[in-house]
C-alpha positions, 0 to 999 in steps of 0.5 A: 499500499502506497504512503499517503504523500505528506504535504510540505507544510511542515516548515510553517508549522512550529513551536517555541519554548522557554522556562522563566524563574520567578520567586512567586508561587506557582499557584499565585503566578497561575492565577494571575492568569487563569483567575484575574488576567485583567491584573496582568496590565497592572504588573506589565503596563508597558507590555499589556494595556489590558484584558477584558472578559467577552464570553463566560468566566475568568479561567473557565474553558471555552471562555473568551478573553480580549487582550490590548497589548504592545509588541515590537513597538506597536499596538495590538489586539488579540481575542483568545478562547480558553481551551484547557485549565488544570489548577492542580497543575497551575497549567492554562491554554489560550488559543488565538481565534482573533486579532493581529497574530491571525494576520500571519498565523493560521493557528496560534496556541500558548500554554502557561505551566508554572511548576514549584521549584524543587528544593527551594523557593519559587517557581519555573514558568514554561511558556509553550507557543504552537503555531502554524504560519500562512506563508515562509515569509512569516518570522517564527515568533521568537519576539513574541516569546521573549514579550512573554518572558518579559511579562512573566518577570513583571507579573512575578515583581507585582506578585511579591510587591502584594505578599 
């Protein structure tokens, strides 16, 4: 039996991941995105201008969240659906369904998982971006990953100031 030809789209599909060490607890950081993402703009006003709930409830699967942010010096928007929330794993996944990213990507999935650091205080924030570009000309979203790192550090500072 002949194998089905695989489409040459593999170079359009990508994954980027990074870990960010923070001092705050895994639960508190996770809660920032699951329970109160509208406070992220307070932590990182230079990057995130606002976050509004369009449908559903904060931190619930199927809810629609609308972000106003600045990336690469430009004001942008993203409408995201919460795809997964696992509080016991401090994990949340957002799927971008509308906005500026959809001009360059067919699909964009963002997963944030926070794990307590072994043998000491603090946590590790793991960012996982999965995407499919609309064409070869579109760059991989490395600058967006760096943006996530900056936002993580600023959220960490806010959480520590609230203790």
